Backbone as JSON, one array per atom type, in Angstrom:
{
  "sequence": "MADAPLSDRSSGEGARDSALRRERAGESATRGERARDAGGRARLTVRRLFGFDRSGPPPPETLAGRPLNPWTVPNLIVALRLAGIPVFLAIALASGDGTTVAGALLYWVLAITDYLDGIVARVTGQYSRLGAIMDPLVDRLLVVTGLAVCWHFELLPRWALAVLVARELFMLVLARYGMRHDFEIQINWFGRIGIWWTLGAPFWAMMDVRFLALLGLYVGLALTLVSTALYVRDGVLHLRARPSS",
  "N": [[17.76, 258.84, 146.23], [19.15, 257.39, 143.49], [22.51, 257.1, 142.44], [23.81, 258.78, 139.34], [24.99, 256.99, 136.38], [28.49, 256.47, 136.26], [29.61, 257.25, 133.64], [27.55, 259.21, 132.92], [28.03, 261.03, 134.7], [30.46, 261.88, 134.23], [30.37, 263.05, 131.52], [28.69, 265.07, 132.12], [30.25, 266.63, 133.8], [32.21, 267.3, 132.26], [31.03, 268.85, 130.41], [30.19, 270.88, 131.85], [32.64, 271.85, 132.71], [33.88, 272.62, 130.07], [31.85, 274.61, 129.32], [32.56, 276.45, 131.46], [35.28, 277.01, 130.84], [34.73, 278.29, 128.13], [33.22, 280.51, 128.93], [35.17, 281.84, 130.56], [37.23, 282.39, 128.69], [35.61, 284.06, 127.13], [35.36, 286.34, 128.77], [37.99, 286.91, 129.21], [38.56, 287.67, 126.6], [36.75, 289.79, 126.2], [38.0, 291.42, 128.09], [40.32, 291.92, 126.86], [39.37, 293.42, 124.66], [38.4, 295.62, 125.72], [40.77, 296.59, 126.5], [41.86, 297.85, 124.27], [42.14, 300.36, 121.94], [40.21, 302.06, 119.37], [41.95, 301.88, 117.14], [43.24, 299.5, 117.55], [45.44, 299.48, 119.19], [46.96, 299.02, 122.57], [45.15, 300.38, 125.24], [45.65, 303.57, 126.61], [47.27, 303.65, 129.82], [48.25, 304.74, 133.11], [50.48, 303.28, 133.92], [51.38, 302.47, 131.42], [51.82, 304.73, 130.02], [53.98, 305.79, 131.35], [56.0, 304.02, 130.52], [56.27, 301.64, 132.16], [54.51, 299.49, 131.67], [54.89, 297.47, 129.23], [53.58, 295.58, 127.6], [52.22, 293.36, 125.13], [52.12, 293.73, 121.57], [54.39, 295.72, 119.56], [53.77, 299.08, 118.42], [52.38, 299.26, 115.18], [53.27, 301.11, 113.22], [56.01, 301.23, 113.78], [57.44, 299.12, 112.96], [59.67, 296.87, 110.85], [60.11, 297.65, 107.55], [58.04, 299.63, 107.47], [56.93, 302.96, 106.59], [59.15, 305.69, 106.98], [58.16, 308.18, 108.1], [58.96, 310.79, 109.17], [58.1, 313.29, 110.27], [56.95, 314.04, 112.88], [55.98, 314.98, 116.42], [57.51, 313.47, 118.55], [59.75, 312.82, 117.06], [60.91, 315.11, 116.57], [61.83, 315.86, 118.87], [63.73, 313.85, 119.4], [65.73, 314.79, 117.43], [66.25, 317.15, 118.43], [67.6, 316.52, 120.61], [69.78, 315.05, 119.44], [71.03, 317.0, 118.08], [71.96, 318.47, 120.51], [73.99, 317.14, 121.67], [76.58, 317.6, 120.3], [77.01, 320.17, 121.3], [76.84, 319.89, 124.2], [79.28, 318.23, 124.35], [81.32, 320.1, 123.48], [81.13, 321.93, 125.68], [81.96, 320.38, 127.88], [84.52, 319.85, 127.31], [85.79, 322.03, 126.97], [85.9, 322.8, 129.53], [88.33, 322.09, 131.08], [88.93, 320.38, 133.3], [86.96, 318.58, 133.25], [84.96, 318.67, 135.14], [82.05, 320.08, 135.33], [79.37, 322.21, 135.83], [77.39, 323.15, 134.16], [77.77, 321.58, 131.77], [77.2, 319.14, 132.82], [74.43, 319.53, 133.47], [73.32, 319.95, 131.13], [73.81, 317.56, 129.81], [72.3, 315.91, 131.47], [69.58, 316.86, 130.95], [69.66, 316.16, 128.23], [69.68, 313.44, 128.41], [67.25, 312.78, 130.08], [65.11, 313.81, 128.46], [64.76, 311.61, 126.74], [62.94, 310.04, 127.83], [60.85, 311.73, 127.62], [60.05, 311.97, 125.0], [59.18, 309.45, 124.47], [56.75, 309.53, 125.97], [55.34, 311.49, 124.97], [54.97, 310.37, 122.25], [53.27, 308.13, 123.19], [50.92, 309.51, 124.12], [50.22, 311.26, 121.89], [49.97, 309.19, 119.68], [51.74, 309.2, 117.73], [53.77, 307.4, 116.55], [56.6, 306.03, 114.78], [58.7, 304.62, 112.37], [61.11, 305.79, 111.84], [61.51, 307.08, 114.47], [61.63, 304.82, 116.03], [64.12, 303.85, 115.14], [66.01, 305.81, 115.43], [65.93, 306.68, 118.01], [66.98, 304.6, 120.02], [69.79, 304.87, 118.98], [70.6, 307.57, 119.5], [70.38, 307.54, 122.02], [72.63, 305.69, 122.73], [74.66, 306.94, 121.54], [74.65, 309.2, 123.1], [75.65, 308.14, 125.62], [78.09, 307.09, 124.89], [79.38, 309.51, 124.23], [79.43, 310.73, 126.88], [80.8, 309.06, 128.22], [83.13, 309.25, 126.97], [83.97, 311.78, 127.56], [84.53, 311.46, 130.11], [86.56, 309.6, 130.04], [88.65, 311.16, 128.74], [89.32, 313.16, 130.69], [89.83, 311.47, 132.77], [87.95, 310.85, 134.74], [86.58, 308.58, 135.63], [87.47, 305.18, 136.13], [89.42, 303.79, 133.58], [89.3, 301.38, 132.47], [86.79, 300.23, 132.97], [85.25, 302.13, 131.51], [86.17, 301.44, 129.07], [85.08, 299.0, 128.46], [82.36, 299.41, 128.61], [82.07, 301.24, 126.36], [82.86, 299.52, 124.44], [80.85, 297.69, 124.63], [78.59, 298.99, 123.77], [79.38, 299.78, 120.92], [79.36, 297.23, 120.37], [76.68, 296.46, 120.52], [75.48, 298.15, 118.52], [76.78, 297.01, 116.24], [75.34, 294.26, 116.58], [72.73, 295.21, 116.25], [72.72, 295.88, 113.62], [73.31, 293.5, 112.47], [71.13, 292.09, 113.19], [69.12, 293.44, 111.72], [69.71, 292.64, 109.06], [69.08, 289.91, 109.13], [66.52, 289.5, 109.53], [65.66, 290.02, 112.33], [64.84, 291.63, 115.08], [65.98, 293.5, 117.81], [64.64, 293.26, 120.91], [64.2, 295.47, 123.56], [65.29, 294.48, 126.82], [64.52, 294.37, 130.5], [66.86, 294.61, 131.88], [68.56, 296.01, 130.23], [66.98, 298.41, 130.05], [67.05, 299.43, 132.68], [69.67, 299.51, 133.35], [70.62, 301.45, 131.62], [70.16, 303.83, 132.65], [71.71, 303.83, 135.12], [74.07, 303.9, 133.93], [74.04, 306.35, 132.3], [73.89, 308.01, 134.52], [76.37, 307.74, 135.56], [78.65, 309.6, 134.48], [77.35, 311.9, 134.6], [77.27, 312.3, 137.41], [80.13, 312.27, 137.75], [81.1, 314.4, 136.39], [79.71, 316.49, 138.11], [81.41, 316.21, 140.1], [81.08, 314.24, 142.08], [82.16, 311.8, 143.38], [81.51, 309.26, 144.68], [78.88, 308.55, 143.98], [79.26, 308.51, 141.16], [80.97, 306.38, 140.6], [79.37, 304.32, 141.74], [77.01, 304.39, 140.03], [78.68, 303.86, 137.59], [79.36, 301.2, 138.11], [77.15, 299.54, 138.64], [75.73, 299.99, 136.47], [77.3, 298.95, 134.59], [77.35, 296.2, 135.18], [74.53, 295.29, 134.85], [74.26, 296.13, 132.14], [75.91, 294.34, 130.97], [74.6, 291.71, 131.6], [72.22, 292.31, 130.23], [73.21, 292.37, 127.73], [74.11, 289.82, 127.24], [71.69, 288.37, 127.26], [70.53, 289.42, 124.97], [72.12, 288.4, 123.09], [71.63, 285.59, 123.42], [69.0, 285.6, 122.62], [69.24, 286.22, 119.97], [70.64, 284.03, 118.95], [68.91, 281.95, 119.57], [66.82, 282.8, 117.91], [67.93, 282.54, 115.33], [68.44, 279.88, 115.16], [65.97, 278.9, 115.05], [65.11, 279.44, 112.68], [63.81, 278.32, 109.53], [66.09, 276.07, 107.53], [67.69, 276.75, 104.73]],
  "CA": [[17.98, 258.81, 144.5], [20.14, 256.55, 142.83], [23.48, 257.83, 141.83], [23.93, 258.71, 137.89], [26.15, 256.27, 135.89], [29.88, 257.13, 136.1], [29.81, 257.86, 132.29], [26.93, 260.33, 132.67], [28.56, 262.17, 135.5], [31.76, 262.51, 133.71], [30.13, 263.82, 130.53], [28.1, 266.28, 132.63], [31.29, 267.59, 134.33], [33.1, 267.73, 131.13], [30.17, 269.76, 129.69], [30.38, 272.04, 132.86], [34.13, 272.38, 132.55], [33.91, 273.41, 128.75], [31.12, 275.89, 129.51], [33.24, 277.38, 132.21], [36.3, 277.59, 129.96], [34.31, 279.28, 127.25], [32.96, 281.72, 129.72], [36.53, 282.49, 131.14], [37.71, 282.81, 127.44], [34.88, 285.22, 126.77], [35.72, 287.31, 129.75], [39.37, 287.32, 128.88], [38.42, 288.39, 125.26], [36.22, 291.02, 126.66], [38.94, 292.42, 128.78], [41.2, 292.34, 125.68], [38.74, 294.36, 123.68], [38.3, 296.95, 126.54], [42.17, 297.28, 126.68], [42.41, 298.26, 123.11], [41.21, 301.38, 121.36], [39.57, 301.8, 117.97], [43.07, 301.61, 116.18], [44.06, 298.45, 117.86], [46.59, 299.79, 120.17], [46.6, 299.09, 123.85], [44.57, 301.81, 125.79], [46.71, 304.26, 127.55], [47.12, 303.64, 131.22], [49.33, 305.35, 133.85], [51.7, 302.5, 133.8], [51.73, 302.53, 129.99], [52.14, 306.06, 129.76], [55.39, 306.14, 131.86], [56.84, 302.93, 130.27], [56.28, 300.47, 132.99], [53.73, 298.48, 131.05], [55.19, 297.31, 127.68], [52.91, 294.29, 127.13], [51.4, 293.53, 123.78], [52.99, 293.83, 120.25], [54.74, 296.99, 119.26], [52.82, 299.82, 117.46], [52.57, 298.65, 113.8], [54.07, 302.05, 112.73], [57.51, 301.13, 114.17], [57.86, 297.77, 112.43], [60.45, 297.0, 109.8], [59.36, 297.86, 106.28], [56.88, 300.76, 107.38], [57.53, 304.2, 106.11], [59.79, 306.33, 108.12], [57.37, 309.14, 108.83], [59.92, 311.68, 109.97], [57.49, 314.48, 110.63], [56.17, 313.9, 114.14], [56.75, 315.69, 117.47], [58.84, 312.73, 119.19], [61.16, 312.77, 116.14], [61.57, 316.68, 116.78], [62.51, 315.81, 120.26], [65.02, 313.19, 119.17], [66.39, 315.49, 116.57], [66.95, 318.34, 119.22], [68.56, 315.64, 121.52], [71.01, 314.7, 118.82], [71.69, 318.57, 118.1], [72.41, 319.02, 121.72], [75.34, 316.28, 121.75], [77.93, 318.18, 120.14], [77.14, 321.24, 122.21], [77.54, 319.09, 125.53], [80.71, 317.94, 124.16], [82.2, 321.36, 123.53], [80.97, 322.78, 127.04], [82.58, 319.55, 128.45], [85.74, 319.8, 126.71], [86.25, 323.39, 127.38], [86.02, 322.86, 131.02], [89.9, 322.02, 131.6], [89.11, 319.18, 134.13], [85.83, 317.86, 133.06], [83.95, 319.04, 136.16], [81.19, 321.35, 134.8], [77.81, 322.13, 136.28], [76.59, 323.57, 132.91], [77.84, 320.48, 130.96], [76.5, 318.11, 133.43], [73.0, 319.78, 133.36], [72.77, 319.61, 129.66], [73.9, 316.05, 129.67], [71.09, 315.38, 132.25], [68.36, 317.31, 130.01], [69.65, 315.23, 127.02], [69.22, 312.04, 129.0], [65.81, 312.72, 130.56], [64.21, 313.87, 127.33], [64.75, 310.45, 126.11], [61.75, 309.52, 128.49], [59.89, 312.77, 127.01], [59.72, 311.48, 123.59], [58.23, 308.2, 124.48], [55.6, 309.88, 126.56], [54.74, 312.29, 123.56], [54.5, 309.28, 121.42], [52.05, 307.48, 123.52], [49.81, 310.43, 124.26], [49.69, 311.62, 120.64], [49.93, 308.04, 118.86], [52.59, 309.51, 116.76], [54.76, 306.5, 116.42], [57.13, 306.03, 113.52], [59.67, 303.74, 111.96], [62.32, 306.48, 111.95], [61.77, 306.96, 115.87], [62.24, 303.47, 116.64], [65.52, 303.5, 114.8], [66.88, 306.81, 115.94], [65.92, 306.85, 119.6], [68.28, 303.94, 120.66], [71.05, 305.21, 118.52], [70.84, 308.59, 120.12], [70.76, 307.04, 123.73], [74.03, 305.05, 122.91], [75.81, 308.19, 121.25], [74.94, 310.04, 124.35], [76.23, 307.39, 126.57], [79.55, 307.05, 124.53], [79.75, 310.86, 124.35], [79.58, 310.99, 128.08], [81.91, 308.09, 128.77], [84.35, 309.76, 126.12], [84.47, 312.93, 128.35], [85.14, 310.96, 131.53], [87.91, 308.96, 129.64], [89.59, 312.21, 128.42], [89.71, 313.66, 131.82], [90.18, 310.46, 133.71], [87.11, 311.13, 135.96], [86.45, 307.37, 136.12], [88.32, 304.01, 135.8], [89.42, 303.65, 132.2], [89.13, 299.85, 132.1], [85.42, 300.09, 132.92], [84.77, 302.89, 130.36], [86.47, 300.7, 127.72], [84.14, 297.83, 128.54], [80.99, 300.25, 128.41], [82.09, 301.62, 125.16], [82.88, 298.27, 123.62], [79.46, 297.05, 124.61], [77.83, 300.03, 122.92], [79.65, 299.43, 119.84], [78.92, 295.67, 119.96], [75.28, 296.47, 120.27], [75.12, 298.57, 117.2], [76.9, 295.83, 115.24], [74.41, 293.26, 116.67], [71.37, 295.49, 115.6], [72.66, 295.84, 112.27], [73.19, 292.11, 112.09], [69.72, 291.48, 113.28], [68.11, 293.74, 110.64], [70.06, 291.94, 107.84], [68.63, 288.56, 109.4], [65.12, 289.54, 110.09], [65.78, 289.9, 113.79], [64.86, 293.05, 115.53], [66.35, 293.31, 119.18], [63.68, 293.81, 121.91], [65.08, 295.92, 124.8], [64.92, 293.93, 128.04], [64.49, 295.37, 131.46], [68.1, 294.75, 132.37], [68.98, 297.03, 129.52], [66.4, 299.65, 130.31], [67.29, 299.98, 134.1], [71.16, 299.64, 133.23], [71.04, 302.69, 130.72], [69.81, 304.96, 133.66], [72.78, 303.86, 136.05], [75.22, 304.25, 132.95], [74.02, 307.66, 131.89], [74.07, 308.66, 135.7], [77.83, 307.87, 136.19], [79.11, 310.86, 133.72], [76.57, 313.18, 135.22], [77.88, 312.68, 138.92], [81.58, 312.47, 137.56], [81.0, 315.8, 135.86], [79.42, 317.16, 139.19], [82.45, 315.78, 141.04], [80.5, 313.43, 143.2], [82.81, 310.47, 142.83], [81.09, 307.96, 145.15], [77.76, 308.25, 143.08], [79.67, 308.29, 139.93], [81.49, 304.99, 140.47], [78.27, 303.4, 141.98], [76.47, 304.23, 138.67], [79.31, 303.09, 136.72], [79.46, 299.65, 138.21], [75.89, 299.01, 138.56], [75.33, 299.95, 134.96], [78.33, 297.93, 133.93], [76.79, 294.77, 135.41], [73.24, 295.27, 134.25], [74.2, 296.2, 130.66], [76.57, 293.1, 130.63], [73.56, 290.88, 131.55], [71.28, 292.43, 129.18], [73.83, 291.99, 126.35], [74.31, 288.13, 127.27], [70.39, 288.12, 126.93], [70.31, 289.95, 123.63], [72.83, 287.44, 122.25], [70.92, 284.53, 123.51], [67.6, 285.75, 121.78], [69.74, 286.19, 118.59], [71.04, 282.64, 118.8], [67.64, 281.16, 119.53], [66.14, 283.28, 116.61], [68.6, 282.06, 114.22], [68.29, 278.36, 115.31], [64.54, 278.66, 114.87], [64.79, 279.88, 111.28], [63.89, 277.16, 108.63], [67.16, 276.0, 106.84], [67.43, 277.0, 103.24]],
  "C": [[19.03, 258.13, 144.39], [21.14, 257.37, 142.22], [23.58, 257.78, 140.29], [25.07, 257.78, 137.71], [27.3, 257.21, 135.96], [29.95, 257.92, 134.87], [28.81, 259.25, 132.21], [27.47, 261.41, 133.44], [29.6, 262.77, 134.8], [31.41, 263.45, 132.58], [29.33, 265.04, 131.01], [29.21, 267.24, 133.18], [32.23, 267.96, 133.27], [32.44, 268.81, 130.41], [30.37, 271.2, 130.62], [31.77, 272.82, 132.66], [34.35, 273.19, 131.11], [33.11, 274.5, 128.72], [32.03, 276.95, 130.26], [34.54, 278.04, 131.44], [35.86, 278.55, 128.97], [33.92, 280.54, 127.77], [34.23, 282.46, 130.23], [37.23, 283.13, 129.9], [37.03, 283.96, 127.01], [35.06, 286.35, 127.64], [37.16, 287.8, 129.36], [39.2, 288.3, 127.46], [37.87, 289.76, 125.48], [37.04, 291.99, 127.27], [39.99, 292.83, 127.78], [40.73, 293.47, 124.88], [38.77, 295.76, 124.52], [39.61, 297.55, 126.55], [42.73, 297.74, 125.48], [41.52, 299.45, 122.69], [40.97, 301.18, 119.98], [40.69, 301.32, 116.9], [43.82, 300.2, 116.51], [45.05, 298.36, 118.68], [45.91, 299.48, 121.57], [46.16, 300.46, 124.44], [45.81, 302.28, 126.64], [46.34, 304.4, 128.9], [48.17, 304.41, 131.93], [50.55, 304.59, 133.67], [52.32, 302.53, 132.24], [52.38, 303.72, 129.55], [53.76, 306.41, 130.13], [56.49, 304.77, 131.5], [56.89, 301.7, 130.99], [55.42, 299.4, 132.34], [54.09, 298.41, 129.44], [54.57, 296.06, 127.04], [52.29, 294.54, 125.86], [52.48, 293.7, 122.76], [53.36, 295.34, 120.15], [53.9, 297.83, 118.42], [53.16, 299.32, 116.05], [53.46, 299.72, 112.89], [55.58, 301.98, 112.71], [58.05, 299.93, 113.68], [58.73, 297.92, 111.25], [59.65, 297.01, 108.57], [58.32, 298.99, 106.26], [57.62, 301.94, 106.92], [58.03, 304.94, 107.31], [59.07, 307.33, 108.82], [58.12, 310.17, 109.62], [59.21, 312.76, 110.77], [56.47, 314.35, 111.82], [56.87, 314.73, 115.38], [57.76, 314.76, 118.12], [59.84, 312.61, 118.26], [61.62, 314.07, 116.24], [62.29, 316.5, 117.86], [63.86, 314.98, 120.13], [65.96, 313.96, 118.35], [67.05, 316.66, 117.48], [67.91, 317.55, 120.19], [69.99, 315.47, 120.85], [71.68, 316.02, 118.43], [72.31, 318.95, 119.29], [73.72, 318.17, 122.05], [76.56, 316.94, 121.63], [78.17, 319.51, 121.01], [77.66, 320.93, 123.68], [78.88, 318.81, 125.5], [81.82, 319.01, 124.13], [82.19, 322.08, 124.84], [82.04, 321.78, 127.88], [84.08, 319.64, 128.47], [86.63, 321.03, 127.08], [86.39, 323.8, 128.87], [87.36, 322.96, 131.74], [89.92, 320.87, 132.31], [87.98, 318.33, 134.01], [84.86, 318.17, 134.24], [83.29, 320.17, 135.86], [79.92, 321.24, 135.05], [77.01, 322.25, 134.99], [76.68, 322.24, 131.96], [76.97, 319.4, 131.67], [74.87, 318.23, 133.42], [72.51, 319.56, 131.88], [72.79, 318.37, 129.42], [72.56, 315.51, 130.37], [69.87, 315.82, 131.34], [68.52, 316.28, 128.72], [69.2, 313.91, 127.49], [67.68, 311.99, 129.26], [64.88, 313.02, 129.51], [64.05, 312.75, 126.57], [63.38, 309.73, 126.54], [60.64, 310.47, 127.95], [59.4, 312.27, 125.74], [58.85, 310.35, 123.53], [56.99, 308.57, 125.12], [54.7, 310.63, 125.56], [54.2, 311.35, 122.63], [53.33, 308.62, 121.72], [50.94, 308.39, 123.66], [49.35, 310.83, 122.82], [49.48, 310.29, 119.58], [50.86, 308.28, 117.67], [53.85, 308.75, 116.74], [55.3, 306.44, 114.89], [58.24, 305.02, 113.48], [61.0, 304.51, 112.29], [62.6, 306.64, 113.69], [62.19, 305.8, 116.44], [63.59, 303.16, 116.14], [66.48, 304.52, 115.5], [67.05, 306.97, 117.44], [66.98, 306.08, 120.26], [69.43, 304.31, 120.21], [71.3, 306.51, 119.19], [71.28, 308.43, 121.53], [72.28, 306.6, 123.75], [75.21, 306.21, 122.43], [75.99, 309.03, 122.42], [75.83, 309.44, 125.5], [77.75, 307.26, 126.19], [80.05, 308.28, 124.6], [80.14, 311.17, 125.85], [80.69, 310.25, 128.74], [83.21, 308.73, 128.17], [84.97, 310.95, 127.03], [85.13, 312.52, 129.59], [86.39, 310.3, 131.2], [88.81, 310.09, 129.37], [90.23, 312.82, 129.68], [90.02, 312.75, 133.04], [89.25, 310.53, 134.92], [86.66, 309.59, 136.44], [87.41, 306.4, 135.67], [88.27, 303.79, 134.16], [89.05, 302.22, 131.61], [87.55, 299.7, 131.94], [84.7, 300.76, 131.78], [85.0, 302.14, 129.18], [85.48, 299.7, 127.66], [82.73, 298.43, 128.06], [80.97, 300.43, 126.95], [82.03, 300.52, 124.05], [81.69, 297.6, 123.36], [78.65, 297.81, 123.75], [78.14, 299.73, 121.58], [79.17, 297.93, 119.13], [77.47, 295.69, 119.74], [74.87, 297.02, 118.99], [75.49, 297.54, 116.06], [75.82, 294.52, 115.28], [73.01, 293.77, 116.1], [71.44, 295.44, 114.15], [72.45, 294.49, 111.63], [71.77, 291.57, 111.96], [68.82, 291.97, 112.22], [68.37, 293.15, 109.41], [69.45, 290.44, 107.85], [67.16, 288.57, 109.86], [64.84, 289.33, 111.44], [65.77, 291.2, 114.34], [65.21, 292.93, 117.27], [65.27, 293.98, 120.08], [64.39, 293.99, 123.19], [64.44, 295.02, 126.13], [65.13, 294.89, 129.32], [65.9, 295.44, 132.28], [68.79, 295.91, 131.63], [68.27, 298.47, 129.84], [66.72, 300.3, 131.59], [68.91, 300.2, 134.09], [71.43, 300.96, 132.56], [71.02, 304.02, 131.61], [71.12, 304.97, 134.63], [73.98, 304.24, 135.11], [75.26, 305.74, 132.74], [74.33, 308.5, 133.36], [75.61, 308.82, 136.01], [78.51, 309.19, 135.57], [78.7, 311.96, 134.44], [77.33, 313.35, 136.65], [79.26, 312.95, 138.88], [81.77, 314.11, 137.33], [80.77, 316.93, 137.09], [80.53, 316.94, 140.28], [81.81, 315.2, 142.37], [80.91, 312.02, 142.86], [82.05, 309.27, 143.39], [79.74, 307.59, 144.23], [78.08, 307.77, 141.61], [80.26, 306.85, 139.72], [80.28, 303.91, 140.9], [77.38, 303.32, 140.7], [77.23, 303.6, 137.74], [79.33, 301.45, 136.9], [78.4, 299.0, 138.24], [75.54, 298.98, 137.26], [76.13, 299.09, 134.22], [77.69, 296.41, 133.98], [75.49, 294.49, 134.86], [73.43, 295.28, 132.78], [75.09, 294.79, 130.09], [75.65, 291.82, 130.45], [72.43, 291.04, 130.56], [71.85, 292.19, 127.71], [73.83, 290.44, 126.15], [72.81, 287.81, 126.81], [69.89, 288.22, 125.53], [71.04, 288.76, 122.59], [72.19, 286.11, 122.26], [69.62, 284.62, 122.65], [68.16, 285.7, 120.38], [69.9, 284.79, 118.2], [69.8, 281.78, 118.54], [66.68, 281.43, 118.19], [66.69, 282.6, 115.43], [68.54, 280.46, 114.0], [67.14, 278.01, 114.8], [64.27, 278.83, 113.45], [64.87, 278.49, 110.4], [65.35, 277.28, 107.66], [66.91, 276.11, 105.28], [67.92, 275.99, 102.26]]
}
C-alpha cells in the first residue's frame, strides 16, 4: 500500500493528538470534580485533614471582605487558647527561675491546640474570617510570650530571642500593610515548620533540657528568617504587578 501524503499524515496525527489532549483534559476535570464536594471545597482526605495537603484555593469564608462569623467551634478553641496565655505567663513568672513543669505543659497544650482548631474546621466545615485572622495572631502571641519568659530568666541567648521577637513584630506590621494594599500573606512551608521548632525552644527551656532548647531555637530562627524573606519577596512581586494608578 502506498504511503499517505505527508499533509494527510500530519493532519491525522494532529487530530489524534487533539483527541488525546481532550481525553486527558476530561480525565483531569473528572478527577477535579471527584476531589470536590457539593460546596465546591476540596474533599477531606487524611493528608488534608492533618494539614499536609494545602493545595487549592482557601475556603471562601476566610477571604477578605467576608463576615467574621465568630460563633464556631474552631473560634471557641482559639478563644480558649488566647485566655490560656496570661495563665501560662503567671505560672511561669511565679516559678522563680523559669523552670516549671506546669508552665511548660500548659504552654505545650496551648501550642498543640493550634493544630486542633484546624482539624475541627476541616471536619465540620466551620471556616470563618475571624478564625483566619485570629489564629495566626494567637500563635505569634504565644511565641512572643514564651520567648519573653526565656528572656526574663535568661534561659536562652538573648540575642537570638531578640531577633525572633523582632521577626514576629515585623510579621504583624507586614500583615497589616498587606491588608491595606489588598495582599494577604500566604504561609509558606518554612514558616509552618519553623513555628514548631520555635515553639519547642521555650518548652524545653522551661523543662530544663538545654540541648533541645538550643536546637529548637537555632533551627527555628533559621527557618523563620527564610520564611520572612519569602514573604517579603512575595509582597514586593505583588506590589510590582499591580497596575499603576
